[in-house]
C-alpha positions as CSV (number, residue, x, y, z in Angstrom):
1,X,101.3,142.3,81.2
2,X,104.1,139.2,82.2
3,X,103.8,139.9,85.6
4,X,99.9,139.8,85.8
5,X,100.0,136.8,83.9
6,X,102.7,135.2,86.5
7,X,100.7,136.8,89.5
8,X,97.2,135.0,87.9
9,X,99.1,131.7,87.3
10,X,100.5,131.4,90.9
11,X,97.1,132.4,92.3
12,X,95.3,129.4,90.2
13,X,98.4,127.4,91.9
14,X,97.2,128.4,95.3
15,X,93.5,127.9,94.6
16,X,94.0,124.2,92.9
17,X,96.7,123.1,95.7
18,X,94.3,124.0,98.6
19,X,91.7,122.6,97.0
20,X,93.5,119.2,96.7
21,X,93.8,119.6,100.2
22,X,90.4,120.2,101.1
23,X,89.3,116.8,98.9
24,X,91.5,114.7,100.9
25,X,89.3,113.6,103.1
26,X,86.9,112.7,100.1
27,X,89.2,110.4,98.5
28,X,90.9,108.9,101.3
29,X,91.0,105.2,102.3
30,X,88.4,103.7,105.0
31,X,90.5,103.1,107.9
32,X,92.9,105.9,107.5
33,X,92.5,109.2,109.2
34,X,95.1,111.9,108.4
35,X,98.3,109.5,108.1
36,X,96.6,107.1,111.1
37,X,95.3,103.5,110.7
38,X,92.4,103.7,113.2
39,X,89.9,100.9,111.6
40,X,87.2,101.5,109.1
41,X,84.8,101.9,112.3
42,X,86.8,104.4,114.0
43,X,87.4,106.8,111.0
44,X,83.6,106.8,110.9
45,X,83.1,108.0,114.2
46,X,82.1,111.1,115.9
47,X,85.3,111.7,116.9
48,X,87.1,111.5,113.4
49,X,84.4,113.5,112.2
50,X,85.4,116.3,114.3
51,X,88.7,116.0,113.3
52,X,87.9,116.3,109.8
53,X,85.4,119.6,110.2
54,X,88.4,121.3,112.2
55,X,90.6,120.4,108.9
56,X,87.8,121.9,106.4
57,X,87.4,125.0,108.7
58,X,91.6,125.5,108.9
59,X,91.7,124.9,105.3
60,X,89.3,127.3,103.7
61,X,90.8,130.1,106.1
62,X,94.2,129.2,105.2
63,X,93.4,129.2,101.5
64,X,91.5,132.4,101.7
65,X,94.3,133.9,103.7
66,X,97.1,132.9,101.0
67,X,95.1,134.2,98.0
68,X,94.4,137.6,99.9
69,X,98.3,137.7,100.5
70,X,99.3,136.8,96.8
71,X,96.7,139.5,95.7
72,X,98.4,142.2,97.7
73,X,102.0,141.3,97.1
74,X,101.4,140.5,93.3
75,X,100.0,144.3,93.3
76,X,103.1,145.6,94.3
77,X,105.5,147.1,91.6
78,X,108.1,145.9,94.0
79,X,107.0,142.3,94.2
80,X,106.8,140.8,90.7
81,X,106.8,137.6,91.9
82,X,105.4,138.2,95.2
83,X,102.4,135.6,95.1
84,X,105.3,133.1,95.5
85,X,104.9,133.9,99.1
86,X,101.2,132.7,99.3
87,X,102.3,129.6,97.9
88,X,105.0,129.1,100.9
89,X,102.3,130.0,103.2
90,X,99.6,127.9,101.9
91,X,102.1,125.1,102.4
92,X,103.4,125.7,105.8
93,X,99.9,126.8,106.9
94,X,98.5,123.4,105.7
95,X,101.6,121.5,107.3
96,X,100.5,122.7,110.5
97,X,96.7,121.6,110.1
98,X,98.2,118.3,109.0
99,X,100.2,118.0,112.4
100,X,97.6,118.7,114.7
101,X,94.7,116.6,112.7
102,X,97.5,113.3,113.0
103,X,97.8,114.2,116.5
104,X,94.3,114.3,117.2
105,X,94.1,110.9,115.1
106,X,96.3,108.9,116.9
107,X,94.3,108.9,119.9
108,X,91.7,106.7,118.1
109,X,94.5,104.2,116.7
110,X,94.0,100.9,118.0
111,X,96.7,99.7,120.6
112,X,99.9,97.9,118.7
113,X,99.2,94.6,118.3
114,X,100.7,91.5,116.1
115,X,100.4,92.7,112.3
116,X,97.5,91.2,109.9
117,X,98.4,88.8,107.7
118,X,99.6,89.9,104.2
119,X,96.6,89.3,101.8
120,X,97.1,86.8,99.2
121,X,98.1,88.1,96.0
122,X,96.8,85.9,93.1
123,X,97.6,85.7,89.3
124,X,96.3,89.1,88.0
125,X,97.3,90.8,85.1
126,X,100.2,93.5,85.9
127,X,100.0,97.1,84.4
128,X,100.8,97.1,80.7
129,X,104.4,98.8,80.7
130,X,104.7,99.4,77.0
131,X,103.7,103.4,77.1
132,X,106.4,104.1,79.8
133,X,108.7,101.9,78.3
134,X,108.4,104.1,74.9
135,X,108.3,107.3,76.7
136,X,111.7,106.3,78.6
137,X,113.0,105.5,75.1
138,X,111.9,108.7,73.4
139,X,112.8,110.8,76.6
140,X,116.4,109.4,76.3
141,X,117.0,109.7,72.8
142,X,115.5,113.4,72.7
143,X,117.6,114.6,75.4
144,X,120.7,113.1,74.2
145,X,120.0,114.5,70.6
146,X,119.2,118.1,72.5
147,X,122.7,117.9,74.2
148,X,124.5,116.7,70.9
149,X,122.6,119.7,69.0
150,X,123.6,122.4,71.4
151,X,127.1,121.1,72.0
152,X,127.7,121.4,68.1
153,X,126.8,125.0,67.9
154,X,128.2,126.2,71.6
155,X,131.1,127.9,70.1
156,X,129.3,129.9,67.3
157,X,126.7,131.3,70.0
158,X,127.7,135.1,71.1
159,X,128.6,136.1,74.3
160,X,126.6,136.8,76.3
161,X,123.9,134.0,75.5
162,X,120.3,134.9,76.4
163,X,119.0,132.8,79.2
164,X,115.7,134.2,79.9
165,X,112.5,135.0,78.0
166,X,109.3,136.8,78.7
167,X,105.6,136.0,78.0
168,X,106.0,136.8,74.4
169,X,109.3,135.0,73.3
170,X,111.1,137.9,73.3
171,X,114.9,137.4,75.4
172,X,114.6,139.6,78.2
173,X,117.4,138.2,80.3
174,X,121.4,137.3,79.3
175,X,124.1,135.4,80.8
176,X,128.0,135.6,80.2
177,X,128.4,132.3,77.9
178,X,129.4,129.3,79.5
179,X,129.0,125.7,79.5
180,X,126.8,125.9,82.4
181,X,124.6,128.3,81.2
182,X,123.9,127.0,77.8
183,X,124.0,123.1,78.8
184,X,121.4,123.5,81.6
185,X,118.7,123.3,79.6
186,X,119.8,119.9,77.4
187,X,120.9,118.4,80.2
188,X,117.4,118.9,82.2
189,X,115.6,117.9,79.0
190,X,117.0,114.4,79.5
191,X,117.0,114.3,83.5
192,X,113.3,115.2,83.7
193,X,112.2,113.1,80.7
194,X,114.1,110.1,81.9
195,X,113.0,110.6,85.6
196,X,109.3,111.0,85.1
197,X,109.0,108.2,82.5
198,X,111.4,105.9,85.4
199,X,108.9,107.2,88.1
200,X,105.8,106.0,85.7
201,X,108.0,102.4,85.5
202,X,108.3,102.3,89.1
203,X,104.5,103.4,90.0
204,X,103.1,100.3,87.9
205,X,105.8,97.7,90.0
206,X,104.7,99.9,93.4
207,X,103.7,98.3,96.6
208,X,100.2,97.5,96.9
209,X,97.7,98.6,99.9
210,X,95.7,95.4,99.7
211,X,92.6,94.0,102.2
212,X,91.6,91.1,103.3
213,X,88.4,90.9,100.9
214,X,88.9,87.9,98.7
215,X,91.1,89.7,96.0
216,X,88.8,92.9,95.0
217,X,91.5,95.3,96.4
218,X,94.0,93.7,94.1
219,X,92.0,94.3,91.0
220,X,91.2,98.0,92.0
221,X,95.0,98.5,92.6
222,X,96.3,97.0,89.3
223,X,93.5,99.6,87.6
224,X,94.7,102.7,89.6
225,X,98.4,101.8,89.3
226,X,97.7,101.4,85.5
227,X,96.1,104.9,85.4
228,X,98.7,106.5,87.4
229,X,101.4,105.1,85.3
230,X,99.7,106.6,82.2
231,X,98.9,110.2,83.5
232,X,102.7,110.0,84.6
233,X,104.3,108.7,81.2
234,X,102.4,111.1,79.2
235,X,103.1,114.1,81.8
236,X,106.7,112.9,80.9
237,X,106.0,113.0,77.2
238,X,104.7,116.8,77.6
239,X,107.5,117.6,79.5
240,X,110.4,116.1,77.2
241,X,108.4,118.0,74.1
242,X,108.6,121.4,75.7
243,X,112.2,121.0,77.2
244,X,113.3,119.8,73.9
245,X,111.6,122.6,71.6
246,X,113.0,125.3,74.2
247,X,116.6,124.2,74.1
248,X,116.8,124.0,70.3
249,X,114.9,127.5,69.8
250,X,116.8,129.2,72.7
251,X,120.1,128.4,70.6
252,X,118.4,129.6,67.3
253,X,117.3,132.7,68.9
254,X,121.0,133.2,70.1
255,X,122.5,132.5,66.9
256,X,120.1,135.0,65.1
257,X,118.2,132.5,63.3
258,X,115.3,133.6,64.6
259,X,113.9,136.4,66.7
260,X,111.7,134.8,69.4
261,X,110.8,131.7,70.8
262,X,107.9,130.0,68.8
263,X,104.3,130.6,70.5
264,X,103.7,127.0,70.5
265,X,106.0,126.4,73.4
266,X,104.1,128.7,75.6
267,X,100.7,126.4,74.2
268,X,103.0,123.2,75.6
269,X,103.6,124.7,78.8
270,X,100.0,125.8,79.2
271,X,98.9,122.3,78.1
272,X,101.4,120.9,80.7
273,X,99.7,122.9,83.7
274,X,96.4,121.9,82.7
275,X,96.8,118.0,82.0
276,X,98.9,118.0,85.2
277,X,95.9,119.7,87.2
278,X,93.0,118.4,85.8
279,X,94.7,114.8,85.1
280,X,95.3,114.4,89.0
281,X,91.8,116.1,90.2
282,X,90.5,113.1,87.6
283,X,92.4,110.4,88.9
284,X,91.6,111.5,92.7
285,X,88.2,111.7,92.3
286,X,87.4,108.7,90.2
287,X,89.9,106.4,91.5
288,X,90.1,107.8,95.2
289,X,93.5,107.3,97.4
290,X,95.0,104.0,96.1
291,X,92.2,103.0,94.0
292,X,89.8,102.7,97.0
293,X,87.0,104.0,95.4
294,X,86.7,100.8,93.4
295,X,86.7,98.6,96.5
296,X,82.9,99.2,97.4
297,X,81.8,97.4,98.9
298,X,84.4,95.7,100.2
299,X,86.2,98.8,101.3
300,X,85.5,98.1,104.9
301,X,87.4,94.9,105.3
302,X,90.9,95.3,107.4
303,X,94.0,96.6,105.5
304,X,97.1,94.6,105.2
305,X,100.7,94.7,103.7
306,X,102.0,98.1,105.8
307,X,99.4,100.3,105.8
308,X,97.8,98.7,108.7
309,X,100.7,99.2,110.8
310,X,101.1,102.4,112.5
311,X,104.7,101.6,113.8
312,X,106.0,101.5,109.9
313,X,104.7,104.8,109.5
314,X,106.7,108.5,110.9
315,X,104.4,111.3,111.2
316,X,101.9,109.3,108.8
317,X,103.7,110.0,106.0
318,X,107.5,108.6,106.0
319,X,107.0,104.6,105.5
320,X,110.4,103.3,107.2
321,X,110.6,99.3,106.8
322,X,113.9,97.5,106.5
323,X,112.2,94.2,105.6
324,X,110.0,95.3,102.9
325,X,112.1,95.3,99.4
326,X,109.7,97.7,97.7
327,X,110.7,101.0,96.2
328,X,107.5,102.8,96.5
329,X,104.6,102.3,98.6
330,X,101.2,103.7,98.5
331,X,101.0,107.2,100.5
332,X,98.9,106.9,104.0
333,X,98.2,110.5,103.5
334,X,98.1,112.4,99.9
335,X,97.6,111.0,96.6
336,X,100.0,108.4,95.1
337,X,102.9,106.8,96.3
338,X,106.0,107.7,98.3
339,X,109.7,106.0,98.8
340,X,110.2,103.4,101.4
341,X,112.6,105.4,103.4
342,X,113.7,102.2,104.9
343,X,115.0,100.7,101.7
344,X,118.6,101.9,101.3
345,X,118.8,101.6,97.2
346,X,115.4,103.5,97.0
347,X,117.1,106.3,99.2
348,X,120.4,106.6,97.8
349,X,118.5,106.8,94.1
350,X,116.3,109.7,95.5
351,X,119.4,111.3,97.1
352,X,121.4,111.1,93.8
353,X,118.6,112.5,91.9
354,X,118.3,115.3,94.1
355,X,121.9,115.9,94.5
356,X,122.2,115.8,90.6
357,X,119.1,118.6,90.3
358,X,121.0,120.8,93.2
359,X,124.3,120.4,91.2
360,X,123.2,121.5,88.1
361,X,121.5,124.3,89.1
362,X,124.4,125.7,91.3
363,X,127.1,124.8,88.4
364,X,124.6,126.9,86.3
365,X,124.3,129.9,88.7
366,X,128.3,129.6,89.0
367,X,129.4,129.4,85.5
368,X,127.3,132.1,84.1
369,X,128.3,134.8,86.7
C-alpha cells in the first residue's frame, strides 16, 4: 500500500513538473525567448513560433515517456521507488530540449550594443514584509524549541531509535542511537523554516525587471514580488509546522509515549504538497513571469535593468554581473528568481547553505552506522 501511494505521488510529481515546463511559453515575458532576449517583435515572429512548437512537441513526448517509465518501474517488486527514475528522465530530457531551444533562439537575438538606460524607479510602496518577518521569527523559535526538547530527552531514548515511519505512522526503520540520527530532524526544522522565510524576505527585495513604460512595470513587479513573498512565507510556516511536529512526535514514539505518528502530520504533508503545486500554478497563471501579465498593454516596451543584456546571462539561466549589488534577480527562463552569481556575498551565502545541508545529511548517515 505504501509503495502504491509513493508511486502515485511520484507520477503526479512528474505530471506537475512537466505541466509547468509546457506552461512556460504562455507565461513568459514578451521579448524573452527561452533565456534569450530577442525583443518583443522577434519573439512573436514565425521563427520564434517554430521554436515554441518544437518545445511543445518534445515536452509532450518527454512527459509521456517519463510517465510510462515510472509506471513500469514502479509496478515491479524490485523497484519500490522506481518512479524516481521517471523524474530524473523528465528533468534530463527537458534540459536537452531547453538547450536546443536556447541555441535556436540565439540566432534571433539582436547584435550586441550599448545597454538600454535603466528605467527610473519612482516612489512606489515596497511589498509589506510583516508576514515574512513574523514567519522568520516563528520558525527560529520553533526550531530552537524543538532542538532543546530533543536534547533534554536524548539520554532517555533507547538504542536503536526509530528513524523512518511508514504512511500509517508506524516505525519501520531503526538506526543506532547517535547525535546525528536523533538531531538531524530538529536541526532541519530550524534550517528549512529560517531558509524559506529568509528567501521570502529576499524575494520582496529582489531586483526588478523593468520596462521603459512610465512606471507600469514597476507597479506590476511590486504586486508580483508581494504575492511571491507571501507564498514563500506561508510555505515556510507549513514546512516548519510539519517538521516540528515530526521531531516532537518521533521522540515520543521512541520513548514509548505513543505508538505511531499522528495522522494529522500526514495531512499537513499533503497540504504542503497541494499548496506548493497549486499555489505556484496560480501565481504563474495570474501574474506571469515576473508579473508580466499585469503589464499589458505596455508589455511591448523594451526591457531594461539587466534582463535585456544577453551578455550578462550564461546559457540564459545564470546571471553574472559583478557590478550589480542585487542578490536575487528575475529568472529569464522559468518562474521566480535566481542568484546573481557575480555577487560574491550571494554566492557565498548559497554555498554555505548548500554545504550545511550536505554536511548535515552526511553527519546523520555516518553517525547512525
